[in-house]
N, C-alpha and C positions, 0 to 999 in steps of 0.2 A: 504493500500500500504506500509506503514512504516513497518508493521509486516513482510513483505516479504524480507526486507533487511537483509543480513547475511554476516558476515566475519568469515572465518576460517583460522587459521594460527599459526605460531610459531615465536618467536623472541629471542633476547638475554636474556630476563628475564625468559623464559620458557624452553629453550632447549640449551644444550651446542653446541659449534661450530661444533662438529663432526656430530651431528644429523641434524643441519641446512644445513650443507654441503651435506649430503647424500640426503636430500629431494630436494635441488636445482638441484643436478645432475639427480635425478630420473625424475623430472618434465621437465627439458630441457628448451629451449627458450620460452619466454612469448608468442610469436606469435602462436606457436604450442599449448601451453596450452589454449589460448583463443579459438582456433578452437575446441578443444576437449570439453571445457566447453559450448560452444555455442550450442552444440547438446542437452544439458539438461537444460540450463538456458536462460531466455530471455535477461538478462543483466549480464555482468561479467567483472571484471577488475582483473588483476594479478599484484601485487606489489612485486617485488623481489629486495632487497638491501643486503648489506653486513651483516646486522643485523636482517633481518626479511624476511619472505616469507608469503604473505597473499593473499587470494582469496576472492574477493567480488562478491556476486552473488545474483540474484533475478529471480524467487522465489527460496529460499534456502531450504524450507521444503522438507524432503524426499530425499535429494541429499547428497551423500557422495563424496565430491570433490576428496578425495584421490583415490577413485576407478577409477575415470575418468582421473586424472592427473598422478598418480603414483601407478598403481595397484600392483607393485612389491615392494613397500616401506615396510620396516619391521614394524611389529606391535609395536615394542618398541618406535616408534615415537608418537603413538596416545596419551599416557598420557601427552605429552608435548604440545599438540595442544589445543588452545582456540577456542571457538565457541561463538561469540556474535551475537545477533539477534535484530531486530527492533531498538528501540531508543538506546539501549546499543551499537549496532554495529555502528550506525551513530556517536555517541559520541566517540567511539574508533577511527574511521577514523579521526575525527577532532583532537583528541589528537595526533595521529600519524603525521598528516600534520603539526601541529604547533610545532613539536619536543618535546612535553611534554611526549612522550612515547619513546623517543630515548635513545640510549646508551649515547650520548652526548646531554644533555638537552640544548636547545637553538641553536643547529646547524641548518643551513638553507638549507642544501643540500636535506633533505627529502622533503621539499616543492616542489622542482624541480622534484624529483623522483616520487612523487605522481602525479604531473601534467603530466609528461611524460607517466606514466602508464595509466592515464585517456585518454590521447590523442591517445595512441597506441590502446586502446580498442575502442575509438570513430571511428578511421580510419577503424578498422576491423568490425564495425557495431554492437558492443556488448554493446553500451551505449544507453539507452532510457531516457524517461522523468524523472524517479526517480533518476537514477544515475547521470544524468546531474545536477539536482538540488542539490543532496547531495555532489557531488565532488566540484562543483563550490562554494557552501557555505563553505565547508571545506577549500578551498584555500583562500577565503575571510577572514575567521576567523583567519587563520594562519598569513596572512599579517597584520591584525589588531593587533594581539598579538605582533608580531615582531616590529611593528611601535610604539606601545603605552607603551611597557614595556622595561626593559633593558635585556630581556631574550637573545636576539641575539647579545648583545654588547660584546666586548672583544674578546678573542682568544680561547675560549673553543671549540676545534674541535679535530678530530683524528690527524690532522697535528700538533697541539700544544702538544698533548700527545706524539707524536714521539719525539718532541724536549725535553720534560720533561724526557723521557727515556734516551736520550743522556746525559742529564745533571746529571742523576744519576750515570753514568759511568765516565764521564769526566766533569771537571769543566768548560772547554771552548769547544766550538764546531767549532770555526772559523778555527781551524787547523785540524779538523777531515776530513778524506776522505769519502765522502758519495756517494753511488750509489743509484739512484732512478729509479726503474723499473716500467714504466707506465706513460703515458702522458695524461690520461683522467682527469675527474673531480677530483677524489680523489688524483691522482698524482699531479695535479696542486695545490690543497690545501696544500699538504705536502710540496711541493717546496716553496710555499709562506711562510709557517710557518718557515721553515728552514732558508730562507733568512732573514726573520724578526728577527730571533734569532742570526744572525751573521754568519751563515755558508757561506763559500766562496769556498770550494772545492767540488763541486757537479757535478757528471757525470750522465747524463740522457740517458736512452735507452727506446725504444718503438718498437713494431713490425712494426709500420709504421714510417719509418725514417722521412718522411715529417712532421708528427705531432710532433716528438721529436725536429726537427730543429726549427719549428715554436715556440714551447714553450720555448726552450732553448734560442732562439734569443731574446725573450721578457724579459727573466729573467736573462740572463747572465750565463747560465750553459753550461758545455761541453756536447758533445753528442758522444755516441759510438754505432756502429751498433748492432742490436739485435743478430746477429750471433756471435758476439765477446765479449759480455758483461761478460761472465763467465771468460774471460781471466784476468780480473782485480780484481777478488775476493781476490787474495793475498794481494792487496794494500788497500782494503776497511776497514774502521773502522765501517761503518754503511751501512746496506742494507735495503731499504724500498721497498716493493713490493706492487703494486696496479694494477694488470693486470687481466682482465677477461679471465680465462683459465680453462678448465675442469679438468686438471691434474697439479700436481706441476711442476714448472719450475726450482726448486732448491731442491736437496736432498743430502743425505750424500755422495753418490758415486761421485757426481760432486764437492762437497765442500771439501771432505777429503784430496785430494792431495795438497791443499793449506795450510792446518793447520800447518804442520811442517815448511814450508817456511815462514809462518807469525811469527814464533817464539812464537806461542801460545798467541799472542796479543788478547785482547778481540775483539770479533766481535758481534756487536748488529744487530739483524735481526728483523725488524718490518713488519709483514705481515698483511695488512689491507684488504685482499681480501676474497671473498667467492664465489666459492670454494677457499680454501687456496692455495697460490702459493708455500709455502715452506713445504716440508715433515717433519713430526715430528721426523724422524730418525736423523736429524742434531743435536738434543739435546744431542746425545751421544758423540759429538765431544768436545774436550777440548777447553774452551775459547769461545764457541758459546752460545749466549744468545738470544733465539728466543721468540718473543711475538706475539701471534695472537690476534684476536679481543676480545676473552674472557679474555686474559691476560692483556688487556688494561683497563679492567673494573674498577679495584680498583683505578687506577690513575684518571680515568675520574670521578668516584664518588667523590673523594676528591676535584677535581677542580670544581665540580658542586655544592658543598654545599653552596657556597655563592650566588647561584642563586635560592635558595628555595623560597625567597620572590617573585621574579619575576615569578617563576613558579606558585605560589599561585595566583598571579594577573592574569596570563595567563589562569588558570582554570576558574576564575570568568568571564573573557571575553568570553571564549569558551562556558560556560554555557548559556550566553545570546544569542550567535549565535545559539546554538543548540535549545534552546527554541523557537526562532523565526522561524527556519527552520521547526521544528516539528509542530508548529501551522499552518504554511502554508501548509505542506503536509497533515495534518489531517483535514484541513478545507473541508467542503462539496464541491463537484463539482457543480458549478452553470451552467455548459454548457447546461444541459437539460432545466433549467429554462429559460435561455436567448433564447434558441431555441423556446420555447413555447411563450415567450413574443413577439418574432419577428413574429411568425405566427399569434398571436392574433392581433398585430398591423396591419399586412397586411390585415387581415380579416375585421377589422373596417374601414381601409382606403378604401378598395375595395368597401365595402358596401356604404360608403359615396359618393364615386365617382359614383357608379351606380345610386345613388339617384339624383345627380346633373348633370350628363353628358348630359341629354336631353336639358339642358339650355345652353350648350356650343357648339360652332361650332365644327364640326367633326374633323377639322384639328388641334384643340387644345386639343383633348382628351389625347394624349400621353404626351404632355407638362405638363398638369395639373396633370396627374397620376404620372409622375416623380417628380414633385414638392412636391406632397403629400408624396411620398416615402421618399424623402430627409428630409422632416419635421419630419416624424416618426423616422427616424434614429437619427436625432439630439435630439429628445426628449428622446430616449432610451440610448443615449451615456453615460450620467452621471451615469445611473444605471449600465451599463456594466463596467464602469471604477471604480466605487466606491461602488457599491452595496455590494460586499463581505466584504469591510472594515466596512460598517455600521452594517451589521448583518451577522452572519454565519447561520442563520435560513432560509433555502430555503423555507420551508413551509410558514413562515410568509410573505416572499416576494411574494410567489405564491398567497396566499389569498388576499394580498393587491392589486395586479395588475391583477389577473386573476379571482378573486371571487372564486366560487366553482369549476371552471374548473381544471381538473387534467390531 
């Protein structure tokens, strides 16, 4: 069963943001992707984040996920795709869930994203026995690593990187005018990081005004309607975008009219979305400094160097969880043995009952038969509960309790 587990995908380590973006667009919503995969795989999960797109499936042999998910994707994508199978695939999932494979080592958002992807697949009916065991073990391993190491401590996150970028341009950010586009999970993380760093002039916008109002009310930020946020581009010093949108929400044509009015003051744009929210043509404008997810990589790597020891400890913990899971998955299935034991016990008890029933009043036959059945179940219970822990050799148990019967 373990050999049937497979993960196919690409991430920030194997493909530039342009290719990741094109594949995300080609595949479309995860719900639709799961439906297409379900026609060729018994189990499947789709994990799509701003830094990775991964497809988990079983059985994976002989299946080309790209053919089913993105038949029109360019061949140039294939050299950037990794394909892990069996134990390697399971270890990869554990590393991803524990953020040991993340752009930001130690960030905790990926744990929730893996959990959500698993739950989405479970609701759609594409999770079975193997995936349930593997994903639950991965989530448990991640929680263990985060709670027993310093990997998740501190403020290494995409939000903190946005703050670092601001400080590269301005010594202080408390007087900078910041526009935050997006009120979801990533937007909230960025807002928290900015507030912790002392930012005080933050305007929030979201396609859902109620969400923006709720978040801004908790954090003390201002709110502007989605239809009007472009009107304040001339005043902004920093724009952070974190919106799930298929096409850019900001480009050169929309931004250019504000450049001269700004007096060519620096405008820092941090785009943490995939697909990207900001078109690359804004790079041609004077004073505009755009950073997307790939552009954040060097700062993140610098901030993550002091976590190398915690990451090493995390890998050690993960190895123990992986070994435990693999041992459990590769252990023999004792179900057939226990079925045979139940049948053998029933046969013996029924033979004994037939031998003594003529000595019993007829109205006591069923009472005695039921009592004998309960005794047999109690005798077999310890074996059912602990037999696999005592020995993984089903044949040894079979010979011990069933003699030469097979």
